[in-house]
C-alpha positions as CSV (number, residue, x, y, z in Angstrom):
1,M,0.0,0.3,0.1
2,Q,1.0,3.8,-1.1
3,P,-1.2,6.2,0.1
4,E,-1.5,9.6,-0.8
5,R,-2.1,12.8,0.9
6,G,-5.9,12.6,1.6
7,D,-5.8,8.9,1.8
8,V,-7.5,7.3,5.0
9,V,-5.2,4.4,6.3
10,R,-6.0,1.7,9.5
11,S,-2.7,1.7,11.5
12,S,-1.9,1.0,15.2
13,D,-2.5,3.8,17.5
14,P,0.5,4.7,19.9
15,F,-1.8,6.3,22.5
16,K,-4.3,3.1,22.8
17,L,-4.3,0.7,25.4
18,G,-5.4,-2.5,25.5
19,D,-5.7,-5.5,22.9
20,D,-7.9,-2.8,20.1
21,R,-5.1,-0.5,19.4
22,Q,-6.1,0.2,15.7
23,R,-7.6,3.3,14.6
24,P,-7.7,5.3,11.1
25,W,-5.3,8.0,10.1
26,L,-5.8,10.8,7.9
27,I,-2.7,10.8,5.7
28,V,-1.7,14.5,5.4
29,N,2.1,14.8,4.3
30,N,2.8,16.0,0.5
31,S,5.7,15.1,-1.8
32,T,8.2,16.9,0.1
33,H,8.4,14.9,3.0
34,P,11.7,13.3,2.7
35,F,11.1,9.8,3.4
36,G,7.1,9.9,1.9
37,D,7.6,6.4,-0.1
38,Q,7.7,4.8,3.8
39,Q,6.7,6.9,6.5
40,Y,4.2,9.3,6.5
41,I,2.5,12.1,8.8
42,A,-1.1,11.4,9.7
43,V,-3.7,12.3,12.2
44,A,-6.2,10.7,13.8
45,I,-9.6,9.8,13.2
46,S,-11.9,9.1,16.3
47,T,-15.9,9.0,17.3
48,K,-15.4,11.2,20.0
49,G,-15.8,14.7,19.2
50,Y,-14.0,17.7,21.0
51,D,-14.1,21.3,20.6
52,D,-11.3,21.5,18.1
53,S,-12.5,18.3,16.2
54,L,-13.2,18.5,12.8
55,P,-16.3,16.5,12.0
56,L,-15.8,13.9,9.2
57,T,-19.7,14.0,7.0
58,D,-20.1,11.7,4.5
59,D,-19.8,14.4,2.0
60,L,-16.3,14.7,2.4
61,W,-15.4,11.6,1.3
62,E,-14.1,11.0,-2.6
63,V,-14.7,7.2,-1.7
64,G,-14.5,5.0,0.9
65,G,-16.1,6.0,4.3
66,V,-16.3,5.4,8.4
67,P,-19.3,2.9,9.7
68,R,-19.7,5.7,12.8
69,D,-19.9,9.3,13.2
70,S,-16.5,10.2,13.4
71,F,-14.2,13.5,13.5
72,V,-10.5,14.3,12.5
73,S,-7.9,15.2,15.9
74,P,-5.7,17.8,14.3
75,W,-3.6,17.8,17.6
76,A,-3.3,13.9,17.3
77,V,-0.4,13.7,15.0
78,H,1.5,10.3,14.5
79,S,4.5,9.1,11.7
80,P,3.6,5.5,10.8
81,R,5.7,3.6,8.4
82,K,4.2,1.7,5.3
83,E,4.9,-1.6,7.0
84,D,2.3,-0.2,9.8
85,F,-1.0,0.1,7.8
86,V,-3.0,-2.6,7.9
87,A,-6.0,-1.1,5.3
88,W,-6.8,1.4,3.2
89,Q,-10.1,2.8,4.2
90,G,-10.9,5.7,1.6
91,R,-10.1,9.1,0.1
92,L,-11.1,12.8,1.6
93,E,-11.9,15.7,-0.3
94,K,-8.6,17.7,-0.9
95,A,-9.9,21.1,0.3
96,F,-10.9,19.3,3.5
97,V,-7.7,18.1,3.9
98,D,-6.3,21.6,3.5
99,Q,-8.3,22.6,6.1
100,V,-6.9,19.8,8.8
101,V,-3.6,20.9,7.7
102,E,-4.1,24.6,8.3
103,Q,-5.4,23.5,11.9
104,V,-2.0,21.4,12.5
105,E,0.1,24.2,11.9
106,V,-1.9,26.2,14.0
107,Y,-0.7,24.2,16.9
108,L,2.7,24.4,15.6
109,R,3.1,28.2,15.4
C-alpha cells in the first residue's frame, strides 16, 4: 500500500491501550516529505468529538468512509511507517485535507 495525501488508512495507535489499538489515520504529508514512500505524517480519526475536532461528514469522502460518526483530531499527530498499515479505508476531498493541515499548523506556530 502506497498511500497519498488525503488517504485514510488503518494502523496501530501509539496512544491507545489494550488489545484493540487500531484506528483510522488521515495522511496529511505532501510530496516534500523526505521519506514519503516509507513514513508518513498522519492525524487521528476518532469517534469522540472535542471542541477543536473537525467533523468527518459523508460528503467529504471521495471514496470509502467510516461506519460511525467520526471526527478528525488535528492535534493527534502520528508518523506511521508503511509496514504499519493494515488497510486502506478511503480518500477525503482535498479542500478538507487542506483545512486539517491549516489547523495542525495553528498548533505548531
